[in-house]
MISE-19909 format. One record per residue (C-alpha): residue in one letter; y, z, x. Coordinates in nm, 3 decimals. Example, Ala and Ser with C-alpha at 12.3 -4.5 7.8 and 13.67 -1.06 7.14 Angstrom:
<pts>
{res->a, north->-0.450, up->0.780, east->1.230}
{res->s, north->-0.106, up->0.714, east->1.367}
</pts>
This chain:
<pts>
{res->m, north->8.252, up->-0.934, east->8.156}
{res->r, north->8.490, up->-0.648, east->8.060}
{res->l, north->8.465, up->-0.508, east->7.706}
{res->r, north->8.768, up->-0.381, east->7.524}
{res->a, north->8.748, up->-0.002, east->7.475}
{res->s, north->8.712, up->-0.032, east->7.098}
{res->t, north->8.431, up->-0.288, east->7.131}
{res->f, north->8.251, up->-0.069, east->7.382}
{res->l, north->8.273, up->0.234, east->7.150}
{res->l, north->8.139, up->0.042, east->6.853}
{res->c, north->7.846, up->-0.081, east->7.059}
{res->l, north->7.780, up->0.270, east->7.184}
{res->f, north->7.793, up->0.413, east->6.830}
{res->a, north->7.539, up->0.155, east->6.721}
{res->f, north->7.308, up->0.242, east->7.010}
{res->l, north->7.336, up->0.614, east->6.937}
{res->g, north->7.297, up->0.573, east->6.563}
{res->l, north->7.645, up->0.712, east->6.499}
{res->p, north->7.851, up->0.622, east->6.195}
{res->g, north->8.114, up->0.419, east->6.380}
{res->l, north->7.969, up->0.066, east->6.379}
{res->s, north->7.887, up->0.025, east->6.011}
{res->h, north->8.207, up->0.198, east->5.902}
{res->a, north->8.454, up->0.029, east->6.132}
{res->a, north->8.543, up->-0.249, east->5.888}
{res->n, north->8.671, up->-0.028, east->5.605}
{res->a, north->8.979, up->-0.181, east->5.445}
{res->p, north->9.310, up->0.005, east->5.469}
{res->r, north->9.386, up->0.216, east->5.165}
{res->a, north->9.688, up->0.354, east->4.984}
{res->r, north->9.740, up->0.711, east->4.875}
{res->w, north->9.489, up->0.796, east->4.605}
{res->t, north->9.610, up->0.814, east->4.247}
{res->e, north->9.581, up->1.146, east->4.066}
{res->a, north->9.280, up->1.009, east->3.876}
{res->e, north->9.106, up->0.894, east->4.195}
{res->a, north->9.160, up->1.231, east->4.361}
{res->k, north->9.030, up->1.421, east->4.058}
{res->a, north->8.724, up->1.196, east->4.028}
{res->y, north->8.632, up->1.249, east->4.394}
{res->w, north->8.686, up->1.626, east->4.374}
{res->a, north->8.477, up->1.660, east->4.058}
{res->k, north->8.176, up->1.518, east->4.244}
{res->q, north->8.197, up->1.770, east->4.529}
{res->p, north->8.048, up->2.119, east->4.536}
{res->y, north->8.295, up->2.399, east->4.479}
{res->a, north->8.470, up->2.436, east->4.815}
{res->i, north->8.425, up->2.790, east->4.942}
{res->g, north->8.396, up->2.882, east->5.308}
{res->g, north->8.573, up->2.983, east->5.626}
{res->n, north->8.772, up->2.848, east->5.915}
{res->f, north->8.500, up->2.808, east->6.174}
{res->l, north->8.483, up->2.862, east->6.547}
{res->p, north->8.152, up->2.981, east->6.698}
{res->q, north->8.174, up->3.326, east->6.851}
{res->d, north->8.119, up->3.195, east->7.205}
{res->a, north->8.428, up->2.969, east->7.194}
{res->i, north->8.789, up->3.080, east->7.237}
{res->n, north->8.940, up->2.762, east->7.096}
{res->q, north->8.867, up->2.412, east->6.968}
{res->l, north->8.842, up->2.270, east->7.322}
{res->e, north->8.576, up->2.521, east->7.419}
{res->m, north->8.386, up->2.447, east->7.098}
{res->f, north->8.357, up->2.072, east->7.164}
{res->q, north->8.376, up->2.011, east->7.540}
{res->a, north->8.043, up->1.902, east->7.680}
{res->a, north->8.005, up->2.201, east->7.914}
{res->t, north->8.048, up->2.460, east->7.637}
{res->y, north->7.933, up->2.285, east->7.320}
{res->d, north->7.660, up->2.512, east->7.177}
{res->p, north->7.468, up->2.355, east->6.885}
{res->a, north->7.217, up->2.641, east->6.874}
{res->e, north->7.492, up->2.898, east->6.815}
{res->i, north->7.661, up->2.672, east->6.560}
{res->d, north->7.330, up->2.636, east->6.376}
{res->r, north->7.274, up->3.011, east->6.373}
{res->e, north->7.619, up->3.095, east->6.238}
{res->l, north->7.624, up->2.821, east->5.977}
{res->g, north->7.293, up->2.962, east->5.856}
{res->w, north->7.471, up->3.290, east->5.784}
{res->a, north->7.745, up->3.099, east->5.603}
{res->q, north->7.489, up->2.913, east->5.391}
{res->a, north->7.315, up->3.236, east->5.298}
{res->a, north->7.652, up->3.372, east->5.184}
{res->g, north->7.696, up->3.079, east->4.946}
{res->m, north->7.952, up->2.891, east->5.153}
{res->t, north->7.976, up->2.515, east->5.106}
{res->t, north->8.247, up->2.415, east->5.353}
{res->m, north->8.393, up->2.506, east->5.691}
{res->r, north->8.736, up->2.410, east->5.824}
{res->v, north->8.700, up->2.294, east->6.183}
{res->f, north->8.974, up->2.203, east->6.431}
{res->l, north->8.948, up->1.901, east->6.659}
{res->h, north->9.186, up->1.813, east->6.945}
{res->d, north->9.350, up->1.499, east->7.077}
{res->l, north->9.260, up->1.587, east->7.438}
{res->l, north->8.891, up->1.580, east->7.349}
{res->w, north->8.932, up->1.215, east->7.250}
{res->q, north->9.134, up->1.137, east->7.563}
{res->q, north->8.878, up->1.308, east->7.786}
{res->d, north->8.560, up->1.149, east->7.649}
{res->s, north->8.591, up->0.969, east->7.316}
{res->a, north->8.227, up->0.861, east->7.302}
{res->g, north->8.092, up->1.202, east->7.400}
{res->f, north->8.327, up->1.384, east->7.164}
{res->t, north->8.224, up->1.156, east->6.878}
{res->q, north->7.858, up->1.218, east->6.954}
{res->r, north->7.906, up->1.596, east->6.961}
{res->l, north->8.104, up->1.588, east->6.636}
{res->d, north->7.826, up->1.383, east->6.479}
{res->g, north->7.582, up->1.650, east->6.595}
{res->f, north->7.796, up->1.922, east->6.442}
{res->l, north->7.811, up->1.734, east->6.112}
{res->g, north->7.433, up->1.705, east->6.116}
{res->i, north->7.394, up->2.079, east->6.161}
{res->a, north->7.645, up->2.147, east->5.885}
{res->a, north->7.471, up->1.907, east->5.648}
{res->k, north->7.140, up->2.083, east->5.711}
{res->h, north->7.304, up->2.398, east->5.576}
{res->g, north->7.466, up->2.227, east->5.277}
{res->i, north->7.813, up->2.254, east->5.431}
{res->h, north->8.071, up->1.973, east->5.404}
{res->p, north->8.349, up->2.044, east->5.655}
{res->v, north->8.722, up->1.993, east->5.644}
{res->l, north->8.826, up->1.845, east->5.980}
{res->v, north->9.171, up->1.917, east->6.127}
{res->l, north->9.325, up->1.665, east->6.370}
{res->f, north->9.653, up->1.823, east->6.490}
{res->d, north->9.780, up->2.182, east->6.498}
{res->s, north->10.121, up->2.339, east->6.570}
{res->c, north->10.000, up->2.698, east->6.623}
{res->w, north->9.979, up->2.910, east->6.940}
{res->d, north->9.974, up->2.777, east->7.299}
{res->p, north->10.178, up->2.454, east->7.330}
{res->q, north->10.032, up->2.369, east->7.671}
{res->p, north->9.664, up->2.279, east->7.611}
{res->k, north->9.455, up->2.196, east->7.915}
{res->l, north->9.110, up->2.045, east->7.941}
{res->g, north->8.834, up->2.211, east->8.141}
{res->p, north->8.739, up->2.578, east->8.155}
{res->q, north->8.952, up->2.789, east->7.922}
{res->h, north->9.095, up->3.126, east->8.022}
{res->p, north->8.908, up->3.436, east->7.900}
{res->p, north->9.038, up->3.626, east->7.596}
{res->i, north->9.333, up->3.856, east->7.656}
{res->p, north->9.191, up->4.202, east->7.579}
{res->g, north->9.296, up->4.341, east->7.243}
{res->v, north->9.495, up->4.034, east->7.134}
{res->h, north->9.451, up->3.819, east->6.823}
{res->n, north->9.362, up->3.453, east->6.892}
{res->s, north->9.482, up->3.466, east->7.252}
{res->g, north->9.331, up->3.134, east->7.362}
{res->w, north->9.408, up->2.897, east->7.076}
{res->v, north->9.594, up->2.580, east->7.171}
{res->q, north->9.823, up->2.339, east->6.989}
{res->s, north->9.750, up->1.970, east->6.947}
{res->p, north->9.935, up->1.781, east->7.079}
{res->g, north->10.170, up->2.059, east->7.189}
{res->l, north->10.438, up->1.972, east->7.445}
{res->a, north->10.294, up->1.621, east->7.481}
{res->l, north->10.474, up->1.549, east->7.154}
{res->e, north->10.796, up->1.524, east->7.359}
{res->d, north->10.671, up->1.223, east->7.555}
{res->p, north->10.723, up->0.894, east->7.365}
{res->a, north->10.466, up->0.727, east->7.591}
{res->q, north->10.194, up->0.943, east->7.433}
{res->q, north->10.234, up->0.793, east->7.084}
{res->g, north->9.982, up->0.520, east->7.154}
{res->r, north->9.728, up->0.779, east->7.262}
{res->f, north->9.781, up->0.981, east->6.946}
{res->e, north->9.742, up->0.670, east->6.733}
{res->a, north->9.419, up->0.579, east->6.911}
{res->y, north->9.286, up->0.931, east->6.850}
{res->v, north->9.362, up->0.930, east->6.476}
{res->k, north->9.227, up->0.582, east->6.417}
{res->g, north->8.932, up->0.635, east->6.651}
{res->i, north->8.796, up->0.963, east->6.521}
{res->i, north->8.860, up->0.895, east->6.152}
{res->g, north->8.742, up->0.536, east->6.189}
{res->a, north->8.413, up->0.653, east->6.342}
{res->f, north->8.338, up->0.866, east->6.035}
{res->a, north->8.538, up->0.681, east->5.771}
{res->s, north->8.241, up->0.641, east->5.534}
{res->d, north->8.061, up->0.963, east->5.621}
{res->n, north->7.994, up->1.169, east->5.308}
{res->r, north->7.916, up->1.476, east->5.519}
{res->i, north->8.294, up->1.528, east->5.555}
{res->l, north->8.484, up->1.680, east->5.263}
{res->l, north->8.843, up->1.613, east->5.371}
{res->w, north->9.065, up->1.521, east->5.667}
{res->d, north->9.337, up->1.782, east->5.726}
{res->l, north->9.575, up->1.579, east->5.940}
{res->w, north->9.809, up->1.849, east->6.072}
{res->n, north->9.782, up->2.227, east->6.047}
{res->e, north->10.112, up->2.404, east->5.972}
{res->p, north->10.307, up->2.119, east->6.133}
{res->d, north->10.647, up->2.294, east->6.128}
{res->n, north->10.514, up->2.628, east->6.257}
{res->g, north->10.714, up->2.754, east->6.554}
{res->g, north->10.390, up->2.832, east->6.734}
{res->g, north->10.350, up->3.207, east->6.745}
{res->g, north->10.236, up->3.416, east->7.039}
{res->d, north->10.426, up->3.484, east->7.360}
{res->y, north->10.433, up->3.196, east->7.610}
{res->i, north->10.689, up->3.287, east->7.874}
{res->g, north->10.908, up->3.005, east->7.999}
{res->v, north->10.798, up->2.755, east->7.733}
{res->k, north->11.083, up->2.579, east->7.554}
{res->f, north->11.011, up->2.335, east->7.273}
{res->p, north->11.338, up->2.304, east->7.077}
{res->d, north->11.275, up->1.952, east->6.942}
{res->k, north->10.924, up->2.022, east->6.812}
{res->v, north->10.992, up->2.004, east->6.437}
{res->p, north->11.209, up->1.688, east->6.442}
{res->l, north->10.955, up->1.514, east->6.666}
{res->m, north->10.670, up->1.625, east->6.441}
{res->n, north->10.857, up->1.511, east->6.130}
{res->a, north->10.893, up->1.166, east->6.282}
{res->m, north->10.522, up->1.151, east->6.365}
{res->l, north->10.361, up->1.307, east->6.056}
{res->p, north->10.416, up->1.004, east->5.825}
{res->k, north->10.274, up->0.784, east->6.102}
{res->v, north->9.963, up->1.004, east->6.117}
{res->f, north->9.904, up->0.951, east->5.745}
{res->a, north->9.957, up->0.575, east->5.790}
{res->w, north->9.723, up->0.558, east->6.092}
{res->a, north->9.457, up->0.750, east->5.899}
{res->r, north->9.485, up->0.525, east->5.594}
{res->s, north->9.468, up->0.210, east->5.808}
{res->v, north->9.098, up->0.273, east->5.882}
{res->g, north->9.007, up->0.321, east->5.516}
{res->p, north->8.844, up->0.667, east->5.500}
{res->v, north->8.647, up->0.738, east->5.184}
{res->q, north->8.741, up->1.105, east->5.218}
{res->p, north->9.081, up->1.237, east->5.103}
{res->l, north->9.369, up->1.310, east->5.339}
{res->s, north->9.592, up->1.616, east->5.334}
{res->s, north->9.824, up->1.843, east->5.530}
{res->g, north->9.865, up->2.196, east->5.398}
{res->i, north->10.194, up->2.346, east->5.286}
{res->w, north->10.231, up->2.702, east->5.406}
{res->n, north->10.592, up->2.823, east->5.393}
{res->g, north->10.861, up->2.866, east->5.129}
{res->d, north->10.870, up->3.011, east->4.778}
{res->h, north->10.931, up->2.726, east->4.533}
{res->w, north->10.670, up->2.460, east->4.591}
{res->d, north->10.714, up->2.322, east->4.238}
{res->q, north->11.083, up->2.243, east->4.294}
{res->e, north->11.122, up->1.918, east->4.482}
{res->s, north->11.487, up->1.993, east->4.551}
{res->t, north->11.380, up->2.283, east->4.778}
{res->w, north->11.131, up->2.087, east->4.990}
{res->n, north->11.218, up->2.041, east->5.355}
{res->q, north->11.130, up->1.716, east->5.531}
{res->t, north->10.786, up->1.840, east->5.638}
{res->e, north->10.693, up->1.961, east->5.291}
{res->r, north->10.812, up->1.636, east->5.135}
{res->t, north->10.578, up->1.438, east->5.357}
{res->q, north->10.288, up->1.677, east->5.296}
{res->l, north->10.324, up->1.688, east->4.917}
{res->t, north->10.393, up->1.318, east->4.864}
{res->e, north->10.133, up->1.183, east->5.106}
{res->s, north->9.834, up->1.414, east->5.050}
{res->d, north->9.552, up->1.292, east->4.825}
{res->v, north->9.435, up->1.649, east->4.764}
{res->i, north->9.693, up->1.929, east->4.783}
{res->t, north->9.614, up->2.199, east->5.038}
{res->f, north->9.799, up->2.522, east->5.109}
{res->h, north->9.788, up->2.852, east->5.297}
{res->d, north->9.865, up->3.196, east->5.162}
{res->y, north->9.813, up->3.536, east->5.322}
{res->s, north->10.005, up->3.725, east->5.052}
{res->w, north->9.914, up->3.971, east->4.778}
{res->p, north->9.724, up->3.831, east->4.476}
{res->e, north->10.037, up->3.794, east->4.262}
{res->t, north->10.198, up->3.558, east->4.512}
{res->f, north->9.871, up->3.374, east->4.568}
{res->e, north->9.843, up->3.296, east->4.198}
{res->r, north->10.210, up->3.203, east->4.167}
{res->r, north->10.169, up->2.945, east->4.444}
{res->i, north->9.865, up->2.795, east->4.271}
{res->v, north->10.052, up->2.767, east->3.941}
{res->q, north->10.340, up->2.595, east->4.120}
{res->l, north->10.108, up->2.343, east->4.285}
{res->e, north->9.918, up->2.273, east->3.963}
{res->r, north->10.230, up->2.091, east->3.844}
{res->l, north->10.153, up->1.816, east->4.097}
{res->h, north->9.838, up->1.729, east->3.894}
{res->r, north->9.602, up->1.694, east->4.189}
{res->p, north->9.300, up->1.892, east->4.311}
{res->i, north->9.401, up->2.200, east->4.511}
{res->l, north->9.232, up->2.363, east->4.808}
{res->c, north->9.351, up->2.678, east->4.985}
{res->t, north->9.260, up->2.615, east->5.348}
{res->e, north->9.373, up->2.956, east->5.480}
{res->y, north->9.380, up->3.300, east->5.318}
{res->m, north->9.231, up->3.650, east->5.365}
{res->a, north->9.418, up->3.885, east->5.596}
{res->r, north->9.307, up->4.228, east->5.484}
{res->g, north->9.590, up->4.421, east->5.648}
{res->a, north->9.852, up->4.193, east->5.492}
{res->g, north->9.719, up->4.239, east->5.137}
{res->s, north->9.518, up->3.915, east->5.117}
{res->t, north->9.155, up->4.002, east->5.042}
{res->f, north->8.843, up->3.839, east->4.901}
{res->d, north->8.838, up->4.058, east->4.594}
{res->g, north->9.209, up->4.001, east->4.532}
{res->s, north->9.240, up->3.625, east->4.588}
{res->l, north->8.898, up->3.466, east->4.545}
{res->p, north->8.855, up->3.537, east->4.170}
{res->i, north->9.202, up->3.392, east->4.110}
{res->a, north->9.114, up->3.077, east->4.302}
{res->a, north->8.791, up->3.038, east->4.106}
{res->r, north->8.966, up->3.090, east->3.773}
{res->h, north->9.203, up->2.804, east->3.855}
{res->n, north->8.922, up->2.587, east->3.996}
{res->v, north->9.090, up->2.598, east->4.337}
{res->g, north->8.875, up->2.590, east->4.650}
{res->a, north->8.919, up->2.872, east->4.900}
{res->i, north->8.864, up->2.878, east->5.278}
{res->n, north->8.930, up->3.213, east->5.443}
{res->w, north->9.031, up->3.249, east->5.806}
{res->g, north->8.741, up->3.325, east->6.035}
{res->l, north->8.365, up->3.362, east->6.004}
{res->v, north->8.214, up->3.557, east->6.294}
{res->k, north->8.377, up->3.812, east->6.525}
{res->g, north->8.396, up->3.649, east->6.868}
{res->r, north->8.612, up->3.530, east->7.155}
{res->m, north->8.885, up->3.424, east->6.912}
{res->a, north->8.925, up->3.794, east->6.817}
{res->t, north->9.091, up->3.726, east->6.484}
{res->y, north->8.947, up->4.048, east->6.347}
{res->l, north->9.251, up->4.194, east->6.525}
{res->p, north->9.588, up->4.173, east->6.344}
{res->w, north->9.883, up->3.950, east->6.430}
{res->d, north->10.080, up->4.248, east->6.563}
{res->s, north->9.834, up->4.281, east->6.852}
{res->w, north->10.053, up->4.025, east->7.034}
{res->k, north->10.317, up->4.298, east->7.050}
{res->l, north->10.085, up->4.597, east->7.089}
{res->p, north->9.735, up->4.497, east->7.208}
{res->y, north->9.439, up->4.690, east->7.067}
{res->t, north->9.294, up->4.766, east->7.410}
{res->d, north->9.201, up->5.128, east->7.340}
{res->r, north->9.132, up->5.127, east->6.968}
{res->e, north->8.980, up->4.927, east->6.683}
{res->p, north->9.199, up->4.817, east->6.394}
{res->t, north->9.177, up->5.039, east->6.086}
{res->v, north->9.039, up->4.738, east->5.901}
{res->w, north->8.943, up->4.396, east->6.031}
{res->f, north->9.223, up->4.148, east->5.977}
{res->h, north->9.007, up->3.831, east->5.945}
{res->d, north->8.637, up->3.738, east->5.984}
{res->v, north->8.328, up->3.806, east->5.775}
{res->f, north->8.032, up->3.878, east->6.008}
{res->y, north->7.956, up->4.082, east->6.317}
{res->e, north->7.816, up->3.896, east->6.617}
{res->d, north->7.458, up->3.955, east->6.498}
{res->g, north->7.520, up->3.821, east->6.147}
{res->k, north->7.562, up->4.157, east->5.976}
{res->p, north->7.840, up->4.140, east->5.715}
{res->y, north->8.152, up->4.341, east->5.793}
{res->r, north->8.156, up->4.433, east->5.424}
{res->l, north->7.847, up->4.350, east->5.224}
{res->a, north->8.041, up->4.362, east->4.897}
{res->e, north->8.261, up->4.075, east->5.020}
{res->v, north->7.962, up->3.855, east->5.099}
{res->d, north->7.808, up->3.941, east->4.764}
{res->l, north->8.133, up->3.836, east->4.594}
{res->i, north->8.148, up->3.505, east->4.784}
{res->r, north->7.788, up->3.430, east->4.690}
{res->r, north->7.838, up->3.522, east->4.325}
{res->i, north->8.152, up->3.314, east->4.280}
{res->s, north->7.996, up->3.021, east->4.463}
{res->t, north->7.691, up->3.034, east->4.236}
{res->e, north->7.902, up->3.063, east->3.921}
{res->q, north->8.129, up->2.776, east->4.020}
{res->q, north->7.840, up->2.546, east->4.112}
{res->s, north->7.677, up->2.622, east->3.777}
{res->t, north->8.000, up->2.543, east->3.592}
{res->r, north->8.036, up->2.215, east->3.780}
{res->n, north->7.678, up->2.119, east->3.710}
{res->m, north->7.726, up->2.185, east->3.340}
{res->s, north->8.047, up->1.980, east->3.336}
{res->a, north->7.870, up->1.693, east->3.508}
{res->s, north->7.587, up->1.707, east->3.251}
{res->d, north->7.832, up->1.711, east->2.963}
{res->s, north->8.013, up->1.406, east->3.102}
{res->h, north->7.687, up->1.207, east->3.078}
</pts>
């Protein structure tokens, strides 16, 4: 007897004790109302943390492929995050991981979520990404390019977006991975597509991808619909990151319109000076939904912990900086290293990241600030919860 793939996976999840079997029957859901989104967000810890990749991985494939998945290193680094007061990590997944080994990938993700939960961390999980290398490949990843920021990161799906025959595979990935964890309270939020209309960045000679944004714009609403069809109890979002007038609907491009009208919780990126950071928050507050900044903190660009984090806390906005530990991703180097690699010198200041490879803080005052604001915000939330009873 031949089992359908979905039936086989559900049986396997049951055998392994994974979330998939008991959660597979969740009813489809609509976009949350403002009240539903606010009620969910009020029950969560204040979201403060970093975009996470363990130091021994160069990209999201290397983090989760069976040959390089390293739970011991993940456990060690999340321990440093917990000690710093962090309550969330933003973690990138990849469609090729599902295509390669859906059951194994689901098991490893479940293991990661268990480690995170042990440290009181509720991750944001990212499904697709439009940044950096548009030609992702499974298997061993190339070593870091010396002196270059994020030289091994890969897009998802990348150039495969051009092939209409791949749509079924993308749909299976979205429904499969979200469906497996649709009722899992260890997950804070599903971030469906990172910077979807980003041109990519980096320098990939001979790569042409002129139809990327129109193709993505056609797929992004489908991704939201696929995600909602499996009834996740966690909110959905895709973060706005470009433009100057987020409160003016007349200025939204097609991507932003989908992001801001489909997201349950509003997410955004900002690597600007504090004045711009606060202006963006004020603009988004007019949408009357919880707000989470899923990328900030680029010291050399004027975005710092001491500049942005107190503003976020004052507005009750969660804040996830880029990077945690200096490693193969090399995001302590600035963006301009793609033009002029730092092969013979260190940057004057680290661009991203919080800890050295041994867990020592790059700047102790920054970690002290993160811990203090986290403690203050949790106390405020606890008091609000007590008052509501």
